N, CA, C and O atoms as a Tripos MOL2 file, in Angstrom:
@<TRIPOS>MOLECULE
protein
  320   319    80     0     0
PROTEIN
NO_CHARGES

@<TRIPOS>ATOM
      1 N         120.3840  103.3820  107.8850 N.3       1 MET1
      2 CA        119.7610  103.9050  106.3220 C.3       1 MET1
      3 C         118.8900  104.6850  107.2480 C.2       1 MET1
      4 O         118.7250  104.4150  108.4370 O.2       1 MET1
      5 N         118.1100  106.1100  106.3140 N.am      2 ARG2
      6 CA        117.2250  106.7080  106.4130 C.3       2 ARG2
      7 C         115.7330  106.1500  106.9540 C.2       2 ARG2
      8 O         115.4190  104.9890  106.6920 O.2       2 ARG2
      9 N         115.1490  106.7080  107.4440 N.am      3 THR3
     10 CA        113.5900  106.4370  106.9820 C.3       3 THR3
     11 C         112.6880  107.6410  106.6160 C.2       3 THR3
     12 O         112.8730  108.6550  107.2880 O.2       3 THR3
     13 N         111.7120  107.6840  105.6230 N.am      4 TRP4
     14 CA        111.0600  108.2500  104.7960 C.3       4 TRP4
     15 C         109.8090  108.9160  106.4990 C.2       4 TRP4
     16 O         109.4890  108.4120  107.5760 O.2       4 TRP4
     17 N         109.6180  109.7850  106.0270 N.am      5 PRO5
     18 CA        108.7060  110.5600  107.0880 C.3       5 PRO5
     19 C         107.1280  109.7770  106.9570 C.2       5 PRO5
     20 O         106.5850  109.3790  105.9260 O.2       5 PRO5
     21 N         106.6620  109.7220  108.2510 N.am      6 GLU6
     22 CA        105.2790  108.8200  108.3410 C.3       6 GLU6
     23 C         104.0420  109.5610  107.1180 C.2       6 GLU6
     24 O         103.4530  109.2620  106.0790 O.2       6 GLU6
     25 N         104.1930  110.8240  108.2160 N.am      7 ASP7
     26 CA        103.2220  111.8720  106.7370 C.3       7 ASP7
     27 C         103.6050  112.2460  105.6170 C.2       7 ASP7
     28 O         104.7830  112.6030  105.5670 O.2       7 ASP7
     29 N         102.6860  112.3160  104.1620 N.am      8 LEU8
     30 CA        103.1650  112.8650  103.5600 C.3       8 LEU8
     31 C         103.4920  114.3870  103.4600 C.2       8 LEU8
     32 O         104.2290  114.9270  102.6350 O.2       8 LEU8
     33 N         102.7850  114.9670  104.4800 N.am      9 PHE9
     34 CA        102.6300  116.7430  104.3980 C.3       9 PHE9
     35 C         104.2880  116.9460  105.4980 C.2       9 PHE9
     36 O         104.7040  118.0780  105.7440 O.2       9 PHE9
     37 N         104.9010  115.8900  105.9350 N.am     10 GLN10
     38 CA        106.2380  115.5470  106.8110 C.3      10 GLN10
     39 C         107.3750  115.7930  105.5840 C.2      10 GLN10
     40 O         108.4280  116.2900  105.9820 O.2      10 GLN10
     41 N         107.3120  115.5940  104.5890 N.am     11 PHE11
     42 CA        108.0740  114.9730  103.4360 C.3      11 PHE11
     43 C         107.8300  115.9110  102.7420 C.2      11 PHE11
     44 O         108.7990  116.6610  102.8530 O.2      11 PHE11
     45 N         107.0000  116.4060  101.9750 N.am     12 ALA12
     46 CA        106.5480  117.2580  100.7060 C.3      12 ALA12
     47 C         105.8040  118.8150  101.1310 C.2      12 ALA12
     48 O         104.6850  118.7990  101.6430 O.2      12 ALA12
     49 N         106.3930  119.9050  100.9200 N.am     13 PHE13
     50 CA        105.6820  120.9950  101.1040 C.3      13 PHE13
     51 C         104.3610  121.1870   99.8260 C.2      13 PHE13
     52 O         104.6020  121.4710   98.6530 O.2      13 PHE13
     53 N         103.0760  120.9710  100.3590 N.am     14 ILE14
     54 CA        102.0590  121.5320   98.7010 C.3      14 ILE14
     55 C         101.5820  122.5170   99.0180 C.2      14 ILE14
     56 O         100.6540  122.5830   99.8240 O.2      14 ILE14
     57 N         102.1800  123.6190   98.3810 N.am     15 PRO15
     58 CA        101.1770  125.1590   98.5460 C.3      15 PRO15
     59 C          99.5900  124.7870   98.4460 C.2      15 PRO15
     60 O          99.0520  123.7350   98.0990 O.2      15 PRO15
     61 N          99.0420  126.0160   98.8710 N.am     16 ASP16
     62 CA         97.6920  126.0690   99.0450 C.3      16 ASP16
     63 C          96.8370  124.3610   98.2500 C.2      16 ASP16
     64 O          96.4840  124.2280   97.0780 O.2      16 ASP16
     65 N          96.7310  123.3510   99.3360 N.am     17 VAL17
     66 CA         96.3200  122.3230   99.5440 C.3      17 VAL17
     67 C          94.9900  122.2680   99.1310 C.2      17 VAL17
     68 O          94.5180  121.4300   98.3620 O.2      17 VAL17
     69 N          94.2370  123.4510   99.8180 N.am     18 ASN18
     70 CA         92.4620  122.9680   98.9870 C.3      18 ASN18
     71 C          92.4860  123.7810   97.9570 C.2      18 ASN18
     72 O          91.3540  124.2160   97.7470 O.2      18 ASN18
     73 N          93.2830  124.1850   97.2100 N.am     19 ASN19
     74 CA         93.3510  124.4300   95.7810 C.3      19 ASN19
     75 C          93.4260  123.1180   94.7320 C.2      19 ASN19
     76 O          92.6030  122.6980   93.9190 O.2      19 ASN19
     77 N          94.9930  122.5770   95.1630 N.am     20 ARG20
     78 CA         95.3610  121.7610   94.9610 C.3      20 ARG20
     79 C          94.4960  120.2520   94.2080 C.2      20 ARG20
     80 O          94.5530  119.6660   93.1270 O.2      20 ARG20
     81 N          93.5640  120.0640   95.7620 N.am     21 LEU21
     82 CA         92.5190  119.6030   96.4240 C.3      21 LEU21
     83 C          91.7290  119.8250   94.8860 C.2      21 LEU21
     84 O          91.6400  119.1210   93.8800 O.2      21 LEU21
     85 N          91.2650  121.0430   95.2290 N.am     22 THR22
     86 CA         90.3380  120.5000   94.3110 C.3      22 THR22
     87 C          90.1390  120.3850   92.2390 C.2      22 THR22
     88 O          89.0700  120.2340   91.6480 O.2      22 THR22
     89 N          91.5890  120.5260   91.5700 N.am     23 ASP23
     90 CA         92.0740  120.8090   90.9440 C.3      23 ASP23
     91 C          92.0310  118.9650   90.1560 C.2      23 ASP23
     92 O          91.6370  118.4140   89.1270 O.2      23 ASP23
     93 N          92.5830  118.6850   91.2000 N.am     24 LEU24
     94 CA         92.6890  117.2730   91.2020 C.3      24 LEU24
     95 C          91.6940  116.3760   90.9050 C.2      24 LEU24
     96 O          91.6190  115.5320   90.0130 O.2      24 LEU24
     97 N          90.8340  116.7290   91.9130 N.am     25 ALA25
     98 CA         89.4790  116.1700   91.6610 C.3      25 ALA25
     99 C          88.8510  116.5900   90.3520 C.2      25 ALA25
    100 O          87.8450  115.9160   90.1320 O.2      25 ALA25
    101 N          89.0780  117.3790   89.5160 N.am     26 LYS26
    102 CA         88.7770  118.1320   88.6170 C.3      26 LYS26
    103 C          88.7390  117.2250   86.8390 C.2      26 LYS26
    104 O          88.0370  117.0720   85.8400 O.2      26 LYS26
    105 N          90.6330  116.6920   87.7180 N.am     27 GLU27
    106 CA         91.0930  115.5730   86.3510 C.3      27 GLU27
    107 C          90.8190  114.1330   86.4020 C.2      27 GLU27
    108 O          90.7000  113.3190   85.4870 O.2      27 GLU27
    109 N          90.7170  113.9500   88.1310 N.am     28 ALA28
    110 CA         90.1510  112.7230   88.2780 C.3      28 ALA28
    111 C          88.4130  111.7950   87.3580 C.2      28 ALA28
    112 O          87.6750  112.3150   86.5210 O.2      28 ALA28
    113 N          88.3320  110.6980   87.8280 N.am     29 GLU29
    114 CA         86.9730  110.6530   87.3220 C.3      29 GLU29
    115 C          85.6050  111.3970   88.3400 C.2      29 GLU29
    116 O          85.7870  111.5270   89.5510 O.2      29 GLU29
    117 N          84.3790  111.8070   87.7410 N.am     30 ASP30
    118 CA         83.1230  112.0450   88.8950 C.3      30 ASP30
    119 C          83.1720  111.2130   89.8010 C.2      30 ASP30
    120 O          83.1050  110.0130   89.5330 O.2      30 ASP30
    121 N          83.3040  111.6840   91.1300 N.am     31 GLU31
    122 CA         83.5900  110.8760   92.6950 C.3      31 GLU31
    123 C          82.9620  112.1130   93.6820 C.2      31 GLU31
    124 O          83.1490  113.3230   93.5640 O.2      31 GLU31
    125 N          82.1940  111.4250   94.6440 N.am     32 ASP32
    126 CA         81.6790  112.1400   95.3100 C.3      32 ASP32
    127 C          82.6100  111.8450   96.9330 C.2      32 ASP32
    128 O          82.3440  111.1760   97.9310 O.2      32 ASP32
    129 N          83.9380  112.8460   96.4850 N.am     33 TRP33
    130 CA         84.8490  113.4860   97.8830 C.3      33 TRP33
    131 C          84.5530  113.9570   98.7690 C.2      33 TRP33
    132 O          85.3770  114.3690   99.5860 O.2      33 TRP33
    133 N          82.8950  114.0930   98.9680 N.am     34 GLU34
    134 CA         83.0310  115.0310  100.4070 C.3      34 GLU34
    135 C          82.0590  113.9340  101.6460 C.2      34 GLU34
    136 O          81.0000  113.3260  101.4940 O.2      34 GLU34
    137 N          83.0780  114.0630  102.9600 N.am     35 TYR35
    138 CA         81.8280  113.3460  103.7740 C.3      35 TYR35
    139 C          80.4930  114.1990  103.9250 C.2      35 TYR35
    140 O          80.3920  115.3730  103.5710 O.2      35 TYR35
    141 N          79.3060  113.3020  104.6050 N.am     36 HIS36
    142 CA         77.8830  113.8760  104.4800 C.3      36 HIS36
    143 C          77.6870  113.2490  105.6560 C.2      36 HIS36
    144 O          76.5780  112.7900  105.3830 O.2      36 HIS36
    145 N          77.9670  112.7440  107.1170 N.am     37 ASN37
    146 CA         77.9440  113.0030  108.0550 C.3      37 ASN37
    147 C          79.0560  113.8850  108.8180 C.2      37 ASN37
    148 O          78.9290  113.8950  110.0430 O.2      37 ASN37
    149 N          79.9710  114.5200  108.3580 N.am     38 THR38
    150 CA         81.1590  114.3080  109.4410 C.3      38 THR38
    151 C          81.9890  116.0720  109.0620 C.2      38 THR38
    152 O          82.3440  116.2680  107.9000 O.2      38 THR38
    153 N          82.1500  116.8830  109.8240 N.am     39 GLN39
    154 CA         82.6380  118.1930  109.6100 C.3      39 GLN39
    155 C          84.4900  117.8010  108.9690 C.2      39 GLN39
    156 O          85.0590  116.7330  109.1950 O.2      39 GLN39
    157 N          84.9400  118.6650  108.3860 N.am     40 SER40
    158 CA         86.7900  118.4630  107.8440 C.3      40 SER40
    159 C          86.8920  119.3920  107.7220 C.2      40 SER40
    160 O          85.8700  119.9830  107.3750 O.2      40 SER40
    161 N          88.5870  120.4950  107.9670 N.am     41 GLN41
    162 CA         88.8470  121.0320  107.4560 C.3      41 GLN41
    163 C          89.1610  120.9880  106.3740 C.2      41 GLN41
    164 O          89.3830  121.9840  105.6850 O.2      41 GLN41
    165 N          89.2640  119.5570  105.9140 N.am     42 TYR42
    166 CA         90.0210  120.4350  103.5080 C.3      42 TYR42
    167 C          88.4240  120.1660  103.5120 C.2      42 TYR42
    168 O          87.5960  119.7030  104.2960 O.2      42 TYR42
    169 N          88.4540  120.9380  101.6580 N.am     43 PRO43
    170 CA         87.2080  120.3700  100.7890 C.3      43 PRO43
    171 C          88.0120  119.1770  100.1230 C.2      43 PRO43
    172 O          89.1610  118.9360   99.7520 O.2      43 PRO43
    173 N          86.8840  118.6200  100.1720 N.am     44 ARG44
    174 CA         87.2520  116.7850   99.3740 C.3      44 ARG44
    175 C          87.9070  115.9590  100.3380 C.2      44 ARG44
    176 O          88.7530  115.2270   99.8230 O.2      44 ARG44
    177 N          87.7900  115.8540  101.4810 N.am     45 PRO45
    178 CA         88.6860  114.6230  102.5430 C.3      45 PRO45
    179 C          88.7280  113.7060  102.2800 C.2      45 PRO45
    180 O          89.8170  113.1990  102.5450 O.2      45 PRO45
    181 N          87.9090  112.9510  101.7350 N.am     46 ILE46
    182 CA         87.8480  111.7770  100.9350 C.3      46 ILE46
    183 C          89.5010  111.7100  100.2210 C.2      46 ILE46
    184 O          90.4050  111.0710  100.7590 O.2      46 ILE46
    185 N          89.6490  112.3720   99.1260 N.am     47 LEU47
    186 CA         90.6180  112.4460   98.1690 C.3      47 LEU47
    187 C          91.8580  113.1940   99.1340 C.2      47 LEU47
    188 O          93.0450  112.9490   98.9200 O.2      47 LEU47
    189 N          91.4290  114.0850  100.1580 N.am     48 TYR48
    190 CA         92.9020  114.1130  100.8010 C.3      48 TYR48
    191 C          93.5390  112.7750  101.5010 C.2      48 TYR48
    192 O          94.7110  112.4260  101.3570 O.2      48 TYR48
    193 N          92.3060  111.9180  102.4820 N.am     49 ASN49
    194 CA         92.6410  110.9060  102.9780 C.3      49 ASN49
    195 C          93.8090  109.9140  101.8130 C.2      49 ASN49
    196 O          94.9750  109.5200  101.8190 O.2      49 ASN49
    197 N          92.7160  109.8720  100.9990 N.am     50 TYR50
    198 CA         93.2280  109.1690  100.4840 C.3      50 TYR50
    199 C          94.9900  108.7700   99.5100 C.2      50 TYR50
    200 O          95.5770  107.7970   99.0370 O.2      50 TYR50
    201 N          95.2670  110.9220   99.7470 N.am     51 ILE51
    202 CA         96.5050  111.1270   99.0470 C.3      51 ILE51
    203 C          97.6720  110.5040  100.0820 C.2      51 ILE51
    204 O          98.7200  109.9530   99.7440 O.2      51 ILE51
    205 N          97.1340  110.7790  101.5760 N.am     52 ARG52
    206 CA         97.7730  110.6730  102.1230 C.3      52 ARG52
    207 C          98.1230  109.3690  102.7320 C.2      52 ARG52
    208 O          99.1960  109.3070  103.3330 O.2      52 ARG52
    209 N          97.5670  108.5940  102.6820 N.am     53 TYR53
    210 CA         97.2880  107.2310  102.7960 C.3      53 TYR53
    211 C          98.2380  106.3350  101.6190 C.2      53 TYR53
    212 O          99.1060  105.4900  101.8370 O.2      53 TYR53
    213 N          97.6810  106.9000  100.2060 N.am     54 THR54
    214 CA         98.3970  106.3290   98.9910 C.3      54 THR54
    215 C         100.3130  106.2900   99.4160 C.2      54 THR54
    216 O         101.0340  105.4110   98.9450 O.2      54 THR54
    217 N         100.8900  107.4750  100.4190 N.am     55 TYR55
    218 CA        101.7320  107.7920  100.6970 C.3      55 TYR55
    219 C         102.4090  106.5550  101.3340 C.2      55 TYR55
    220 O         103.3600  105.8820  100.9370 O.2      55 TYR55
    221 N         101.5930  106.4490  102.5010 N.am     56 ARG56
    222 CA        102.1190  105.4970  103.3860 C.3      56 ARG56
    223 C         101.8460  104.5120  103.2040 C.2      56 ARG56
    224 O         102.0380  103.8650  104.2340 O.2      56 ARG56
    225 N         101.2520  103.5820  101.9950 N.am     57 ARG57
    226 CA        101.1640  101.9740  101.4860 C.3      57 ARG57
    227 C         102.7780  101.8130  101.3870 C.2      57 ARG57
    228 O         103.3510  100.9270  102.0210 O.2      57 ARG57
    229 N         103.3830  102.6050  100.6630 N.am     58 PRO58
    230 CA        104.7630  101.2630   99.8730 C.3      58 PRO58
    231 C         105.5360  101.4730  101.6510 C.2      58 PRO58
    232 O         105.9600  100.6510  102.4640 O.2      58 PRO58
    233 N         105.4350  102.8310  101.6600 N.am     59 ARG59
    234 CA        106.4120  102.2360  103.2120 C.3      59 ARG59
    235 C         106.2730  101.9290  104.2510 C.2      59 ARG59
    236 O         107.2480  101.9730  105.0020 O.2      59 ARG59
    237 N         105.3450  101.6070  104.6030 N.am     60 ARG60
    238 CA        104.2720  100.3390  105.2500 C.3      60 ARG60
    239 C         104.1310   99.0690  105.0250 C.2      60 ARG60
    240 O         103.6040   98.2540  105.7830 O.2      60 ARG60
    241 N         104.7250   98.8210  103.7000 N.am     61 THR61
    242 CA        104.4630   97.1120  103.1420 C.3      61 THR61
    243 C         106.1290   96.9190  102.2560 C.2      61 THR61
    244 O         106.4610   96.1380  101.3640 O.2      61 THR61
    245 N         106.5370   97.4950  102.6380 N.am     62 THR62
    246 CA        108.1470   97.0260  101.4980 C.3      62 THR62
    247 C         109.6220   97.7750  102.1470 C.2      62 THR62
    248 O         109.6530   98.8310  102.7780 O.2      62 THR62
    249 N         110.2040   97.3430  101.9720 N.am     63 VAL63
    250 CA        111.7990   97.8850  102.5430 C.3      63 VAL63
    251 C         112.2140   98.5930  101.2720 C.2      63 VAL63
    252 O         112.6210   99.7490  101.1600 O.2      63 VAL63
    253 N         111.9010   97.0060   99.6470 N.am     64 VAL64
    254 CA        112.2260   97.8070   98.9270 C.3      64 VAL64
    255 C         112.1370   99.2720   98.4040 C.2      64 VAL64
    256 O         113.1840   99.7100   97.9280 O.2      64 VAL64
    257 N         111.2160   99.9790   98.4140 N.am     65 PHE65
    258 CA        110.2310  101.0450   97.9010 C.3      65 PHE65
    259 C         111.9360  102.4510   98.8130 C.2      65 PHE65
    260 O         112.2810  103.6280   98.7040 O.2      65 PHE65
    261 N         112.1870  101.7400   99.2490 N.am     66 GLN66
    262 CA        113.7840  102.4970  100.2900 C.3      66 GLN66
    263 C         114.7810  101.9150   99.8040 C.2      66 GLN66
    264 O         115.7090  101.6050  100.5510 O.2      66 GLN66
    265 N         114.8020  101.7720   99.1200 N.am     67 ARG67
    266 CA        115.7750  100.6020   98.3060 C.3      67 ARG67
    267 C         115.7780  101.1360   96.4470 C.2      67 ARG67
    268 O         116.8450  101.4530   95.9210 O.2      67 ARG67
    269 N         114.7540  101.1510   95.8340 N.am     68 LEU68
    270 CA        114.5150  101.9170   94.9260 C.3      68 LEU68
    271 C         114.5400  103.4310   94.8230 C.2      68 LEU68
    272 O         114.4440  103.7700   93.6430 O.2      68 LEU68
    273 N         114.6150  104.2150   95.4620 N.am     69 VAL69
    274 CA        114.2860  105.9960   95.6470 C.3      69 VAL69
    275 C         114.8090  105.9770   96.4770 C.2      69 VAL69
    276 O         114.3950  105.2510   97.3800 O.2      69 VAL69
    277 N         116.6300  107.1410   96.7780 N.am     70 PRO70
    278 CA        117.2520  107.4740   97.8400 C.3      70 PRO70
    279 C         116.8440  107.8690   98.4440 C.2      70 PRO70
    280 O         116.3140  108.7640   97.7860 O.2      70 PRO70
    281 N         116.6020  107.9900   99.2370 N.am     71 ALA71
    282 CA        116.3960  108.8160  100.4210 C.3      71 ALA71
    283 C         116.9930  110.1430   99.7990 C.2      71 ALA71
    284 O         117.9870  110.3590   99.1060 O.2      71 ALA71
    285 N         115.8150  111.0930  100.4120 N.am     72 ARG72
    286 CA        116.0280  112.7400  100.4680 C.3      72 ARG72
    287 C         117.4440  113.2530  101.3070 C.2      72 ARG72
    288 O         117.8550  112.5220  102.2090 O.2      72 ARG72
    289 N         118.2220  114.5990  100.9690 N.am     73 PRO73
    290 CA        118.8610  114.3050  101.9760 C.3      73 PRO73
    291 C         118.7170  115.1920  103.2920 C.2      73 PRO73
    292 O         118.9700  116.3910  103.1780 O.2      73 PRO73
    293 N         118.5340  114.9550  103.8780 N.am     74 SER74
    294 CA        118.1030  116.0330  105.3980 C.3      74 SER74
    295 C         117.9780  117.7370  105.0700 C.2      74 SER74
    296 O         118.9630  118.4470  104.8680 O.2      74 SER74
    297 N         116.6330  118.1970  105.0640 N.am     75 GLY75
    298 CA        116.7160  119.7430  105.2780 C.3      75 GLY75
    299 C         116.2820  120.1320  104.3950 C.2      75 GLY75
    300 O         115.9100  121.3050  104.4370 O.2      75 GLY75
    301 N         116.1340  119.4920  103.3570 N.am     76 THR76
    302 CA        115.1810  119.4710  102.1700 C.3      76 THR76
    303 C         113.5770  119.2290  102.2670 C.2      76 THR76
    304 O         113.0730  118.7870  103.2990 O.2      76 THR76
    305 N         112.9220  119.5070  101.2800 N.am     77 GLN77
    306 CA        111.6750  119.3680  101.0680 C.3      77 GLN77
    307 C         111.6050  119.5590   99.4350 C.2      77 GLN77
    308 O         112.1240  120.3270   98.6240 O.2      77 GLN77
    309 N         110.3730  118.0720   99.3640 N.am     78 LEU78
    310 CA        110.1210  117.7490   97.8590 C.3      78 LEU78
    311 C         108.7690  119.0120   97.6370 C.2      78 LEU78
    312 O         107.8640  119.0210   98.4710 O.2      78 LEU78
    313 N         108.7470  120.1480   96.3230 N.am     79 VAL79
    314 CA        107.2050  120.5920   96.6710 C.3      79 VAL79
    315 C         106.7200  120.3850   94.7060 C.2      79 VAL79
    316 O         107.1340  120.1940   93.5620 O.2      79 VAL79
    317 N         105.5250  120.6240   95.6080 N.am     80 LEU80
    318 CA        104.7480  119.5890   94.7670 C.3      80 LEU80
    319 C         103.7680  120.9450   93.9290 C.2      80 LEU80
    320 O         102.9210  120.6610   93.0820 O.2      80 LEU80
@<TRIPOS>BOND
     1     1     2 1
     2     2     3 1
     3     3     4 2
     4     3     5 am
     5     5     6 1
     6     6     7 1
     7     7     8 2
     8     7     9 am
     9     9    10 1
    10    10    11 1
    11    11    12 2
    12    11    13 am
    13    13    14 1
    14    14    15 1
    15    15    16 2
    16    15    17 am
    17    17    18 1
    18    18    19 1
    19    19    20 2
    20    19    21 am
    21    21    22 1
    22    22    23 1
    23    23    24 2
    24    23    25 am
    25    25    26 1
    26    26    27 1
    27    27    28 2
    28    27    29 am
    29    29    30 1
    30    30    31 1
    31    31    32 2
    32    31    33 am
    33    33    34 1
    34    34    35 1
    35    35    36 2
    36    35    37 am
    37    37    38 1
    38    38    39 1
    39    39    40 2
    40    39    41 am
    41    41    42 1
    42    42    43 1
    43    43    44 2
    44    43    45 am
    45    45    46 1
    46    46    47 1
    47    47    48 2
    48    47    49 am
    49    49    50 1
    50    50    51 1
    51    51    52 2
    52    51    53 am
    53    53    54 1
    54    54    55 1
    55    55    56 2
    56    55    57 am
    57    57    58 1
    58    58    59 1
    59    59    60 2
    60    59    61 am
    61    61    62 1
    62    62    63 1
    63    63    64 2
    64    63    65 am
    65    65    66 1
    66    66    67 1
    67    67    68 2
    68    67    69 am
    69    69    70 1
    70    70    71 1
    71    71    72 2
    72    71    73 am
    73    73    74 1
    74    74    75 1
    75    75    76 2
    76    75    77 am
    77    77    78 1
    78    78    79 1
    79    79    80 2
    80    79    81 am
    81    81    82 1
    82    82    83 1
    83    83    84 2
    84    83    85 am
    85    85    86 1
    86    86    87 1
    87    87    88 2
    88    87    89 am
    89    89    90 1
    90    90    91 1
    91    91    92 2
    92    91    93 am
    93    93    94 1
    94    94    95 1
    95    95    96 2
    96    95    97 am
    97    97    98 1
    98    98    99 1
    99    99   100 2
   100    99   101 am
   101   101   102 1
   102   102   103 1
   103   103   104 2
   104   103   105 am
   105   105   106 1
   106   106   107 1
   107   107   108 2
   108   107   109 am
   109   109   110 1
   110   110   111 1
   111   111   112 2
   112   111   113 am
   113   113   114 1
   114   114   115 1
   115   115   116 2
   116   115   117 am
   117   117   118 1
   118   118   119 1
   119   119   120 2
   120   119   121 am
   121   121   122 1
   122   122   123 1
   123   123   124 2
   124   123   125 am
   125   125   126 1
   126   126   127 1
   127   127   128 2
   128   127   129 am
   129   129   130 1
   130   130   131 1
   131   131   132 2
   132   131   133 am
   133   133   134 1
   134   134   135 1
   135   135   136 2
   136   135   137 am
   137   137   138 1
   138   138   139 1
   139   139   140 2
   140   139   141 am
   141   141   142 1
   142   142   143 1
   143   143   144 2
   144   143   145 am
   145   145   146 1
   146   146   147 1
   147   147   148 2
   148   147   149 am
   149   149   150 1
   150   150   151 1
   151   151   152 2
   152   151   153 am
   153   153   154 1
   154   154   155 1
   155   155   156 2
   156   155   157 am
   157   157   158 1
   158   158   159 1
   159   159   160 2
   160   159   161 am
   161   161   162 1
   162   162   163 1
   163   163   164 2
   164   163   165 am
   165   165   166 1
   166   166   167 1
   167   167   168 2
   168   167   169 am
   169   169   170 1
   170   170   171 1
   171   171   172 2
   172   171   173 am
   173   173   174 1
   174   174   175 1
   175   175   176 2
   176   175   177 am
   177   177   178 1
   178   178   179 1
   179   179   180 2
   180   179   181 am
   181   181   182 1
   182   182   183 1
   183   183   184 2
   184   183   185 am
   185   185   186 1
   186   186   187 1
   187   187   188 2
   188   187   189 am
   189   189   190 1
   190   190   191 1
   191   191   192 2
   192   191   193 am
   193   193   194 1
   194   194   195 1
   195   195   196 2
   196   195   197 am
   197   197   198 1
   198   198   199 1
   199   199   200 2
   200   199   201 am
   201   201   202 1
   202   202   203 1
   203   203   204 2
   204   203   205 am
   205   205   206 1
   206   206   207 1
   207   207   208 2
   208   207   209 am
   209   209   210 1
   210   210   211 1
   211   211   212 2
   212   211   213 am
   213   213   214 1
   214   214   215 1
   215   215   216 2
   216   215   217 am
   217   217   218 1
   218   218   219 1
   219   219   220 2
   220   219   221 am
   221   221   222 1
   222   222   223 1
   223   223   224 2
   224   223   225 am
   225   225   226 1
   226   226   227 1
   227   227   228 2
   228   227   229 am
   229   229   230 1
   230   230   231 1
   231   231   232 2
   232   231   233 am
   233   233   234 1
   234   234   235 1
   235   235   236 2
   236   235   237 am
   237   237   238 1
   238   238   239 1
   239   239   240 2
   240   239   241 am
   241   241   242 1
   242   242   243 1
   243   243   244 2
   244   243   245 am
   245   245   246 1
   246   246   247 1
   247   247   248 2
   248   247   249 am
   249   249   250 1
   250   250   251 1
   251   251   252 2
   252   251   253 am
   253   253   254 1
   254   254   255 1
   255   255   256 2
   256   255   257 am
   257   257   258 1
   258   258   259 1
   259   259   260 2
   260   259   261 am
   261   261   262 1
   262   262   263 1
   263   263   264 2
   264   263   265 am
   265   265   266 1
   266   266   267 1
   267   267   268 2
   268   267   269 am
   269   269   270 1
   270   270   271 1
   271   271   272 2
   272   271   273 am
   273   273   274 1
   274   274   275 1
   275   275   276 2
   276   275   277 am
   277   277   278 1
   278   278   279 1
   279   279   280 2
   280   279   281 am
   281   281   282 1
   282   282   283 1
   283   283   284 2
   284   283   285 am
   285   285   286 1
   286   286   287 1
   287   287   288 2
   288   287   289 am
   289   289   290 1
   290   290   291 1
   291   291   292 2
   292   291   293 am
   293   293   294 1
   294   294   295 1
   295   295   296 2
   296   295   297 am
   297   297   298 1
   298   298   299 1
   299   299   300 2
   300   299   301 am
   301   301   302 1
   302   302   303 1
   303   303   304 2
   304   303   305 am
   305   305   306 1
   306   306   307 1
   307   307   308 2
   308   307   309 am
   309   309   310 1
   310   310   311 1
   311   311   312 2
   312   311   313 am
   313   313   314 1
   314   314   315 1
   315   315   316 2
   316   315   317 am
   317   317   318 1
   318   318   319 1
   319   319   320 2
@<TRIPOS>SUBSTRUCTURE
     1 MET1         2 RESIDUE 1 A MET
     2 ARG2         6 RESIDUE 1 A ARG
     3 THR3        10 RESIDUE 1 A THR
     4 TRP4        14 RESIDUE 1 A TRP
     5 PRO5        18 RESIDUE 1 A PRO
     6 GLU6        22 RESIDUE 1 A GLU
     7 ASP7        26 RESIDUE 1 A ASP
     8 LEU8        30 RESIDUE 1 A LEU
     9 PHE9        34 RESIDUE 1 A PHE
    10 GLN10       38 RESIDUE 1 A GLN
    11 PHE11       42 RESIDUE 1 A PHE
    12 ALA12       46 RESIDUE 1 A ALA
    13 PHE13       50 RESIDUE 1 A PHE
    14 ILE14       54 RESIDUE 1 A ILE
    15 PRO15       58 RESIDUE 1 A PRO
    16 ASP16       62 RESIDUE 1 A ASP
    17 VAL17       66 RESIDUE 1 A VAL
    18 ASN18       70 RESIDUE 1 A ASN
    19 ASN19       74 RESIDUE 1 A ASN
    20 ARG20       78 RESIDUE 1 A ARG
    21 LEU21       82 RESIDUE 1 A LEU
    22 THR22       86 RESIDUE 1 A THR
    23 ASP23       90 RESIDUE 1 A ASP
    24 LEU24       94 RESIDUE 1 A LEU
    25 ALA25       98 RESIDUE 1 A ALA
    26 LYS26      102 RESIDUE 1 A LYS
    27 GLU27      106 RESIDUE 1 A GLU
    28 ALA28      110 RESIDUE 1 A ALA
    29 GLU29      114 RESIDUE 1 A GLU
    30 ASP30      118 RESIDUE 1 A ASP
    31 GLU31      122 RESIDUE 1 A GLU
    32 ASP32      126 RESIDUE 1 A ASP
    33 TRP33      130 RESIDUE 1 A TRP
    34 GLU34      134 RESIDUE 1 A GLU
    35 TYR35      138 RESIDUE 1 A TYR
    36 HIS36      142 RESIDUE 1 A HIS
    37 ASN37      146 RESIDUE 1 A ASN
    38 THR38      150 RESIDUE 1 A THR
    39 GLN39      154 RESIDUE 1 A GLN
    40 SER40      158 RESIDUE 1 A SER
    41 GLN41      162 RESIDUE 1 A GLN
    42 TYR42      166 RESIDUE 1 A TYR
    43 PRO43      170 RESIDUE 1 A PRO
    44 ARG44      174 RESIDUE 1 A ARG
    45 PRO45      178 RESIDUE 1 A PRO
    46 ILE46      182 RESIDUE 1 A ILE
    47 LEU47      186 RESIDUE 1 A LEU
    48 TYR48      190 RESIDUE 1 A TYR
    49 ASN49      194 RESIDUE 1 A ASN
    50 TYR50      198 RESIDUE 1 A TYR
    51 ILE51      202 RESIDUE 1 A ILE
    52 ARG52      206 RESIDUE 1 A ARG
    53 TYR53      210 RESIDUE 1 A TYR
    54 THR54      214 RESIDUE 1 A THR
    55 TYR55      218 RESIDUE 1 A TYR
    56 ARG56      222 RESIDUE 1 A ARG
    57 ARG57      226 RESIDUE 1 A ARG
    58 PRO58      230 RESIDUE 1 A PRO
    59 ARG59      234 RESIDUE 1 A ARG
    60 ARG60      238 RESIDUE 1 A ARG
    61 THR61      242 RESIDUE 1 A THR
    62 THR62      246 RESIDUE 1 A THR
    63 VAL63      250 RESIDUE 1 A VAL
    64 VAL64      254 RESIDUE 1 A VAL
    65 PHE65      258 RESIDUE 1 A PHE
    66 GLN66      262 RESIDUE 1 A GLN
    67 ARG67      266 RESIDUE 1 A ARG
    68 LEU68      270 RESIDUE 1 A LEU
    69 VAL69      274 RESIDUE 1 A VAL
    70 PRO70      278 RESIDUE 1 A PRO
    71 ALA71      282 RESIDUE 1 A ALA
    72 ARG72      286 RESIDUE 1 A ARG
    73 PRO73      290 RESIDUE 1 A PRO
    74 SER74      294 RESIDUE 1 A SER
    75 GLY75      298 RESIDUE 1 A GLY
    76 THR76      302 RESIDUE 1 A THR
    77 GLN77      306 RESIDUE 1 A GLN
    78 LEU78      310 RESIDUE 1 A LEU
    79 VAL79      314 RESIDUE 1 A VAL
    80 LEU80      318 RESIDUE 1 A LEU
């Protein structure tokens, strides 16, 4: 059985991720998505990490996820 990549960015190519985070933050309820005591290479690092870990959660918690969603063919990527 094929396994899903551990990281979202190994699975999907998200062009211009910084602008996508900005767009997504505008769609979400008003929230502070910034770190206050730590530097980050991404704008809205809390939102960035939330997306990455939300992708990982089903993969780590259940095998049913792999049965419900067929594995992607090797050598292809999902573009969001």
